[in-house]
MISE-38833 format. One record per residue (C-alpha): y, x negated, z. Coordinates in Angstrom, 1 decimal. Layout:
// MISE-38833
[node [Y X Z]]
...
//
This chain:
// MISE-38833
[node [-6.5 17.6 -1.6]]
[node [-8.4 18.8 -4.6]]
[node [-12.1 18.9 -5.0]]
[node [-13.3 15.7 -4.5]]
[node [-15.2 13.7 -8.1]]
[node [-17.9 12.7 -6.0]]
[node [-19.0 13.8 -2.5]]
[node [-21.8 12.6 -0.2]]
[node [-22.8 14.6 2.7]]
[node [-25.4 13.8 5.5]]
[node [-27.2 10.8 2.9]]
[node [-30.0 8.8 4.6]]
[node [-32.2 6.2 3.4]]
[node [-34.7 3.8 4.6]]
[node [-37.0 1.3 3.1]]
[node [-40.1 1.1 5.3]]
[node [-39.0 1.3 8.9]]
[node [-35.8 -0.2 8.0]]
[node [-32.9 3.0 7.7]]
[node [-29.9 1.7 6.0]]
[node [-28.1 4.8 5.5]]
[node [-28.2 7.5 8.6]]
[node [-26.1 11.1 7.8]]
[node [-23.5 9.4 5.9]]
[node [-20.5 11.4 4.4]]
[node [-18.0 10.2 1.8]]
[node [-15.6 11.8 -0.6]]
[node [-14.1 9.9 -3.5]]
[node [-11.2 11.7 -5.0]]
[node [-9.8 11.3 -8.7]]
[node [-7.4 7.7 -8.6]]
[node [-8.6 6.4 -5.6]]
[node [-9.4 2.4 -5.1]]
[node [-12.0 2.6 -2.5]]
[node [-13.7 -0.4 -1.0]]
[node [-16.9 -0.4 1.1]]
[node [-17.2 -3.1 3.7]]
[node [-19.5 -4.2 6.4]]
[node [-21.8 -6.9 7.3]]
[node [-25.0 -7.5 4.7]]
[node [-28.1 -5.4 5.1]]
[node [-26.0 -2.3 5.9]]
[node [-26.6 -0.2 3.0]]
[node [-23.4 -1.0 1.0]]
[node [-24.9 -1.4 -2.3]]
[node [-27.6 0.8 -1.5]]
[node [-25.0 3.5 -1.9]]
[node [-23.5 2.4 -4.8]]
[node [-26.8 3.1 -6.4]]
[node [-27.2 6.3 -4.7]]
[node [-23.6 7.6 -6.2]]
[node [-24.9 6.3 -9.6]]
[node [-27.8 8.1 -9.6]]
[node [-30.1 5.0 -9.6]]
[node [-31.8 5.5 -6.2]]
[node [-32.8 8.9 -4.5]]
[node [-31.7 9.6 -1.0]]
[node [-34.1 10.4 1.7]]
[node [-32.1 13.4 3.0]]
[node [-28.2 14.5 2.2]]
[node [-26.8 16.0 -0.6]]
[node [-24.8 14.5 -3.8]]
[node [-22.2 16.7 -5.3]]
[node [-20.3 15.5 -8.7]]
[node [-17.4 17.4 -9.2]]
[node [-18.7 20.3 -6.9]]
[node [-22.0 20.5 -8.7]]
[node [-25.1 19.5 -6.8]]
[node [-26.8 16.9 -8.1]]
[node [-30.9 17.2 -8.4]]
[node [-32.9 13.9 -9.5]]
[node [-31.7 10.8 -10.7]]
[node [-29.2 10.3 -13.3]]
[node [-32.1 10.3 -15.9]]
[node [-33.1 13.6 -14.8]]
[node [-29.8 15.2 -15.9]]
[node [-26.3 13.7 -17.0]]
[node [-23.6 14.3 -14.7]]
[node [-20.4 16.2 -15.5]]
[node [-18.4 12.8 -14.2]]
[node [-19.1 9.7 -16.3]]
[node [-20.4 7.1 -13.7]]
[node [-20.1 3.3 -15.1]]
[node [-21.6 0.4 -12.4]]
[node [-20.9 -2.8 -12.6]]
[node [-23.9 -5.2 -10.9]]
[node [-23.4 -8.1 -8.7]]
[node [-25.0 -10.6 -11.0]]
[node [-23.6 -9.2 -14.2]]
[node [-26.8 -8.0 -15.4]]
[node [-26.4 -9.2 -19.1]]
[node [-29.5 -9.5 -21.5]]
[node [-29.8 -13.3 -22.1]]
[node [-31.4 -12.7 -25.5]]
[node [-29.0 -10.5 -26.9]]
[node [-25.6 -11.6 -27.9]]
[node [-22.6 -10.5 -26.1]]
[node [-21.8 -7.8 -28.7]]
[node [-25.0 -6.6 -28.5]]
[node [-24.9 -6.5 -24.7]]
[node [-21.5 -4.8 -24.6]]
[node [-22.3 -2.4 -27.2]]
[node [-26.0 -1.7 -25.8]]
[node [-25.9 2.3 -24.9]]
[node [-24.3 2.5 -28.3]]
[node [-26.7 0.8 -30.2]]
[node [-29.5 2.5 -28.4]]
[node [-28.4 6.2 -28.3]]
[node [-25.8 7.1 -30.5]]
[node [-25.2 7.5 -34.4]]
[node [-22.5 5.5 -35.1]]
[node [-22.6 2.6 -37.7]]
[node [-22.9 -0.7 -36.5]]
[node [-19.4 -1.9 -38.0]]
[node [-18.0 1.0 -35.8]]
[node [-19.7 -0.2 -32.5]]
[node [-18.8 -3.7 -33.6]]
[node [-15.0 -2.4 -33.4]]
[node [-15.4 -0.7 -30.3]]
[node [-17.0 -3.8 -28.6]]
[node [-14.2 -6.1 -29.9]]
[node [-11.6 -3.1 -28.3]]
[node [-13.2 -3.3 -25.2]]
[node [-13.7 -7.1 -25.3]]
[node [-10.0 -7.1 -25.7]]
[node [-9.3 -5.4 -22.7]]
[node [-11.2 -7.4 -20.2]]
[node [-9.3 -10.6 -21.7]]
[node [-12.4 -11.8 -24.0]]
[node [-11.2 -11.4 -27.7]]
[node [-13.5 -13.3 -29.9]]
[node [-16.8 -14.1 -28.3]]
[node [-18.9 -11.6 -29.2]]
[node [-21.5 -14.1 -31.0]]
[node [-22.0 -15.4 -28.2]]
[node [-25.0 -15.8 -25.5]]
[node [-24.6 -15.0 -22.0]]
[node [-25.6 -18.5 -21.1]]
[node [-23.0 -20.0 -23.3]]
[node [-20.2 -18.1 -20.7]]
[node [-19.1 -18.9 -17.1]]
[node [-19.8 -17.1 -14.0]]
[node [-16.3 -15.3 -14.5]]
[node [-16.7 -14.7 -18.4]]
[node [-20.1 -12.8 -17.7]]
[node [-18.5 -10.8 -15.2]]
[node [-15.6 -9.8 -17.7]]
[node [-18.4 -8.9 -20.1]]
[node [-20.4 -6.8 -17.6]]
[node [-17.0 -5.2 -16.9]]
[node [-16.5 -4.3 -21.0]]
[node [-20.0 -2.8 -21.0]]
[node [-19.3 -0.5 -18.1]]
[node [-16.4 0.9 -19.8]]
[node [-17.8 1.1 -23.5]]
[node [-17.9 5.0 -24.2]]
[node [-18.9 7.0 -27.7]]
[node [-15.9 8.3 -29.2]]
[node [-18.3 11.2 -30.6]]
[node [-19.1 12.0 -27.0]]
[node [-16.0 11.7 -24.9]]
[node [-17.3 13.7 -22.4]]
[node [-19.6 10.9 -21.7]]
[node [-17.0 8.5 -20.6]]
[node [-17.0 6.7 -17.3]]
[node [-14.3 8.3 -15.2]]
[node [-15.8 6.4 -11.9]]
[node [-16.5 2.8 -12.1]]
[node [-18.5 1.3 -9.1]]
[node [-18.4 -2.5 -8.6]]
[node [-21.0 -4.2 -6.5]]
[node [-19.9 -7.6 -5.4]]
[node [-17.7 -8.3 -8.6]]
[node [-16.4 -11.8 -7.1]]
[node [-19.7 -13.0 -5.7]]
[node [-19.8 -16.5 -6.2]]
[node [-16.7 -17.1 -8.0]]
[node [-14.2 -19.8 -7.1]]
[node [-10.5 -18.6 -5.9]]
[node [-9.4 -18.6 -9.3]]
[node [-11.8 -16.8 -11.2]]
[node [-12.0 -14.7 -8.3]]
[node [-8.2 -13.8 -8.9]]
[node [-8.8 -13.3 -12.8]]
[node [-11.4 -10.5 -11.7]]
[node [-9.1 -9.0 -9.0]]
[node [-6.5 -8.4 -11.3]]
[node [-8.6 -6.8 -14.2]]
[node [-10.0 -4.4 -11.4]]
[node [-6.4 -3.3 -11.3]]
[node [-5.6 -3.6 -14.7]]
[node [-8.5 -1.3 -16.1]]
[node [-7.5 1.1 -13.4]]
[node [-4.0 1.7 -15.1]]
[node [-4.7 2.0 -18.7]]
[node [-4.9 5.4 -20.2]]
[node [-8.6 6.7 -21.0]]
[node [-10.6 4.0 -18.8]]
[node [-11.7 4.9 -15.5]]
[node [-9.0 5.6 -13.1]]
[node [-11.0 5.9 -10.3]]
[node [-13.3 3.0 -8.8]]
[node [-15.4 2.2 -5.4]]
[node [-16.1 -1.4 -4.8]]
[node [-18.6 -3.2 -2.5]]
[node [-17.0 -6.4 -1.0]]
[node [-17.0 -9.3 1.2]]
[node [-14.2 -11.2 0.4]]
[node [-11.3 -11.0 2.0]]
[node [-8.9 -11.3 -0.9]]
[node [-10.9 -8.8 -3.1]]
[node [-10.5 -6.5 0.1]]
[node [-6.9 -6.8 -0.2]]
[node [-6.0 -6.6 -3.4]]
[node [-8.4 -4.2 -5.4]]
[node [-8.7 -1.8 -2.5]]
[node [-6.7 1.3 -1.1]]
[node [-8.8 2.7 1.6]]
[node [-11.9 1.2 3.0]]
[node [-14.8 2.4 4.6]]
[node [-16.8 0.6 7.3]]
[node [-20.6 0.3 7.2]]
[node [-22.2 -1.0 10.0]]
[node [-25.9 0.1 11.4]]
[node [-26.4 2.7 8.6]]
[node [-23.3 4.9 9.8]]
[node [-19.3 5.3 8.8]]
[node [-18.2 3.2 11.6]]
[node [-14.1 3.3 10.6]]
[node [-12.0 4.1 7.7]]
[node [-8.6 4.0 6.7]]
[node [-5.8 2.2 4.6]]
[node [-6.3 -1.4 4.0]]
[node [-2.8 -1.7 5.3]]
[node [-4.3 -0.4 8.8]]
[node [-7.0 -3.3 9.1]]
[node [-4.0 -6.0 10.4]]
[node [-2.9 -3.4 13.4]]
[node [-6.2 -1.9 14.3]]
[node [-7.7 -2.5 17.5]]
[node [-11.2 -1.2 16.6]]
[node [-13.8 -3.9 17.5]]
[node [-15.7 -3.6 14.6]]
[node [-12.6 -4.6 12.0]]
[node [-11.5 -7.2 14.4]]
[node [-14.4 -8.9 14.4]]
[node [-15.7 -8.6 10.7]]
[node [-11.9 -9.7 9.4]]
[node [-11.6 -12.5 11.9]]
[node [-15.2 -14.1 11.3]]
[node [-15.9 -14.3 14.9]]
[node [-19.2 -14.3 16.0]]
[node [-18.5 -12.9 18.9]]
[node [-18.2 -9.1 19.4]]
[node [-20.3 -5.9 19.0]]
[node [-21.6 -7.1 15.2]]
[node [-25.0 -8.7 15.9]]
[node [-26.3 -11.4 14.3]]
[node [-29.3 -10.8 12.1]]
[node [-32.0 -13.7 13.4]]
//
């Protein structure tokens, strides 16, 4: 296989005495749809923030298309653009949808406001929300807010195409949504992967079975800070691995210990 877009080597991270990641290796290749699963508190969201350059690991190395990253994303731009969709959408309540989606361009580009508005409308069309740029987040449903956050994550500056996100990171994108709204989001994740000049590679953290099965091709199972199992989604119904069997069945009996 060719060189990975992103590679983690020996990544460890602790918060106080709680070691959430312990010598984790991970590779993300172009065109992959990777799902990171496992019980709560096992470092899934932490590893996304480390990949995004928002959090510094305690130990280990991060390579972006073969180049070692030093520091956080603010210390120097990666050669591969990485966008992130946060679990709670993380929209600015005081800004309109248009201002939220175009935030990075309004803040960091020299584009005319009319051009930014056009780009925002294009991205809103992509996520199935045309004509809502004038609304505020409080006027949207939970599913709509999620889709607005997707539009923001894929926003790019046409004057600097090299900065466009090539990898998307989704942190629990269907959390708190009803089954129908979850299906809309799952379909959107897959459809964005197939659009030219939008991210063809993504990594998704989720607990929801429908999201696991409908959005991921390859799975990585984290438990006790380590990668305990990885394989294709089609293998989760046939593997005898006790952690996977317990996690997918929801059984309280097995090697996964309940906290509290």
